[in-house]
Structure formats: structure tokens, C-alpha cells
C-alpha positions in Angstrom: 0.0 0.3 -0.2 1.3 3.0 -1.2 1.8 6.2 0.9 -0.6 9.4 0.4 0.4 12.4 -1.1 1.9 15.1 1.5 0.0 18.7 1.4 3.9 20.8 1.2 2.2 23.9 3.5 2.9 24.3 8.1 2.0 21.9 9.7 -0.4 22.8 12.9 0.8 19.5 15.3 4.1 21.2 17.0 5.0 17.4 17.8 3.8 16.0 13.4 6.4 19.9 12.9 9.3 18.9 14.9 9.2 15.1 13.6 9.2 15.8 10.4 12.2 19.2 10.9 14.1 15.9 11.8 14.1 13.4 9.9 13.7 15.5 6.6 16.8 17.2 8.0 18.9 14.1 8.9 17.5 13.1 4.7 18.6 16.7 3.5 21.8 16.9 5.4 22.9 12.7 3.8 21.5 14.1 0.4 24.2 16.5 0.4 26.8 14.6 1.7 26.2 11.4 -0.8 26.1 14.2 -3.9 29.7 15.3 -3.1 31.2 12.4 -2.4 29.7 10.4 -5.5 29.5 13.6 -7.9 32.3 15.1 -6.9 30.6 18.9 -6.3 31.5 21.2 -3.5 28.3 21.3 -1.2 27.2 24.0 0.9 24.3 22.7 3.3 22.7 25.4 6.1 19.4 25.0 7.9 18.2 27.3 10.9 14.4 25.6 12.6 12.0 27.8 13.8 13.6 27.8 17.1 16.6 29.4 15.2 18.8 26.8 15.2 21.8 25.6 13.0 22.3 22.5 11.5 25.0 23.1 8.7 27.0 20.7 6.6 30.3 21.1 3.9 32.4 19.3 1.4 35.4 21.2 2.2 34.4 24.4 4.1 31.5 27.3 5.0 34.1 29.7 3.7 35.3 28.4 1.0 31.6 27.4 -0.1 30.6 31.6 0.6 34.0 32.8 -1.3 33.2 30.5 -4.3 29.1 31.5 -4.3 30.3 35.7 -3.8 32.7 34.9 -6.4 30.4 33.1 -9.4 28.2 36.2 -8.3 29.5 39.0 -8.7 30.9 37.2 -12.4 27.0 36.3 -12.9 25.7 39.6 -12.3 28.1 41.0 -14.5 27.4 38.8 -18.1 23.4 39.8 -16.5 21.4 41.3 -20.1 18.5 43.4 -17.8 16.3 40.9 -17.9 17.7 38.2 -16.0 19.3 40.7 -14.3 15.6 42.0 -13.1 14.6 38.4 -12.5 17.9 38.0 -10.7 16.6 41.1 -8.4 13.4 39.9 -7.5 14.5 36.4 -6.9 16.7 37.9 -4.2 14.6 39.9 -2.4 12.3 37.0 -2.6 14.7 35.9 -0.2 15.5 38.7 1.7 11.6 38.7 2.3 11.4 36.0 3.8 13.6 36.4 5.6 12.3 38.9 7.4 9.4 37.1 7.6 10.9 34.4 9.8 13.4 37.0 12.0 10.1 39.0 12.7 8.8 35.5 13.3 11.1 35.0 16.1 11.3 38.3 17.6 7.3 37.9 18.2 8.0 34.5 19.8 10.9 36.3 22.0 8.3 38.8 22.7 6.2 36.4 24.2 3.5 36.4 21.1 1.9 33.6 18.1 3.2 30.8 20.9 0.1 28.3 20.3 1.8 26.1 17.6 4.9 25.6 19.4 5.3 22.3 21.1 7.2 21.8 25.2 10.2 20.7 23.8 10.5 24.4 21.3 9.1 26.5 24.1 12.3 24.9 26.2 14.1 25.9 23.6 13.1 29.3 23.5 13.2 29.4 26.6 16.4 29.1 27.0 17.2 31.0 25.0 15.9 34.6 26.4 17.9 33.6 30.3 20.8 33.9 27.6 19.8 36.9 26.6 18.8 37.9 29.9 22.3 36.6 31.7 24.5 38.6 28.9 22.2 41.9 30.2 22.7 41.6 33.8 26.7 41.3 33.2 26.5 44.3 31.0 24.4 46.5 33.8 27.0 45.4 36.7 29.7 45.9 34.3 28.3 49.6 33.5 27.4 49.9 37.6 31.3 48.8 38.6 32.4 51.6 36.2 30.0 53.4 37.6 31.2 52.7 41.2 34.8 52.7 39.9 34.7 56.9 39.0 32.2 57.8 41.5 35.1 56.7 44.0 37.9 58.8 42.2 35.6 61.8 42.1 35.5 61.1 45.6 38.7 60.6 46.5 39.8 63.5 44.7 37.2 65.9 46.7 38.9 64.6 49.4 42.0 65.1 48.3 41.2 69.0 47.4 39.3 69.4 50.9 42.8 68.6 52.2 44.8 70.7 50.7 42.4 73.1 51.4 42.2 72.3 55.0 46.6 72.9 54.8 46.2 76.1 53.4 43.8 76.8 55.8 45.5 76.3 59.1 48.9 77.0 58.0 48.3 81.0 57.2 46.8 80.6 60.8 48.8 79.2 63.1 51.1 82.1 61.4 48.9 84.6 62.2 49.2 83.2 66.3 52.4 82.9 65.5 53.2 86.3 64.7 50.8 87.7 67.5 52.6 85.6 70.3 56.0 87.5 69.2 54.8 91.4 68.5 54.7 92.7 72.8 51.6 94.3 73.9 50.5 97.9 73.7 50.7 99.8 77.0 48.8 102.7 78.0 51.2 105.6 79.8 49.8 104.9 82.7 51.3 101.1 82.4 47.9 99.4 81.5 47.7 96.6 79.2 45.3 97.7 75.9 44.6 93.9 75.9 43.8 92.7 78.8 40.2 91.9 80.1 38.8 95.0 81.8 36.6 93.3 84.6 33.8 95.7 86.5 32.1 95.9 89.6 29.0 97.8 91.3 29.8 100.0 94.4 27.4 99.2 97.5 24.5 101.7 98.3 26.0 103.5 101.3 23.6 103.2 104.4 24.6 104.7 107.0 24.8 109.2 108.2 27.5 111.2 107.7 28.6 112.9 111.4 26.2 115.9 111.0 23.1 114.3 109.7 23.3 112.6 113.8 24.1 115.8 115.5 21.1 117.6 114.0 18.4 115.3 114.1 19.7 114.0 118.1 19.4 118.1 118.6 15.8 118.4 117.1 15.1 115.5 119.4 15.7 117.4 122.5 13.8 120.3 121.1 11.0 118.5 121.6 
């Protein structure tokens, strides 16, 4: 009993889609390897999964395949007629649109959108990518905070040095002024008193006793009575 035809469209079930991807990816890599060996062809193959994982094969090296491809692409571009060149750029534009669509889909998934069709394994891979990105962000943030702390410490150290120099100048000039004041003699007035000496004030007591003449007058007045 032969196999039925499979519709070439996106598989909705995430488990079936992952199984199909693994089988066809392995078959494609196997065919590429056989093609390079049997036909002495230089083959380069790259496959990105829906989660962004890379699977590749190169009969020589991927760098050599790319260099050869770019060289022939430039030569072919110079030899193309206007019609062929237009078709070539249309193909390139379609390829770029497809890549852009894929990148936009990956971006939406990283933002937590359009996750309905993803399975457990795909969600786990997406979670791992987010954790790695978050780890990189935290590391970058930590480095920036450390750099800011170092710069702040250097500024504080510079301010402390400037304050120390300022205090040294202020207290140094004050000490010099005190030494000059101590070496100069005090100003004296003609009667021998020091102008800089502290002045003490004392209130005089009120007079409570009468003079002798007043006492005699009072006594005489008493006798007349």
C-alpha cells in the first residue's frame, strides 16, 4: 500500500512538525553528503530550525563555499542582460522577504507572542534563549555599575585630596597669624596698663550710714521737743 501525498504546507501540530523537521533535515544532510562524495561536488548546506538552531554541512568548509559563491555571483551579475538581472534581483528580494518574515516571527516569539503552535521542546529552547539573553543583559548592567562606582570613587578621592589641601592652607595661615601675634609685644598706655588685658567691672555698694553732721542735727531736734 503506497503512501498518500502530503500537502506541502505548515504542519499545525507542533509534535508532528518537529518530527517531520528532524526526519527531513537528516535526509537532506545525508543527500548533500552523498552528492559531494558521488559526484565530486562542492556542497554547502545550512538549515535553521524554527527556534533558530543551526544545522549545516560543507564538503570542504563553509567559508570556502561562501567565497566561491560570492565570486561566481559577482561574475554572473556582470554577464547578465537586463531581463536576467531583473529576475535575479526579484529572486533576491523574495529571499530577503522570506528571511525578514522568519526574523519577525522569531522576534514575536521572543516577545511572548504567537506561541500557540509551539511544543514543549520548542518552548524550552525559547526559554533557554531568553535566559541567555537576560544573563548577558545582567552582566552588561553589572559591568556598567562597577565602572560607575570606580569613577565615583575616583571623584570622591579627588575631592578629599582637594579638601585636605584647602584645610592645610587655612590652618597653616591661622597658625602663622597666631605665631606673629605672640611674637609682637602688647600695646601699653602711658600709665602702664595693657590695652589687650580684660577689663573687670564691679558695682559699688549703696551708702547705708549717715554722716556725723546729719546725726548731730537729728539729735538736737529731738532734744528741742
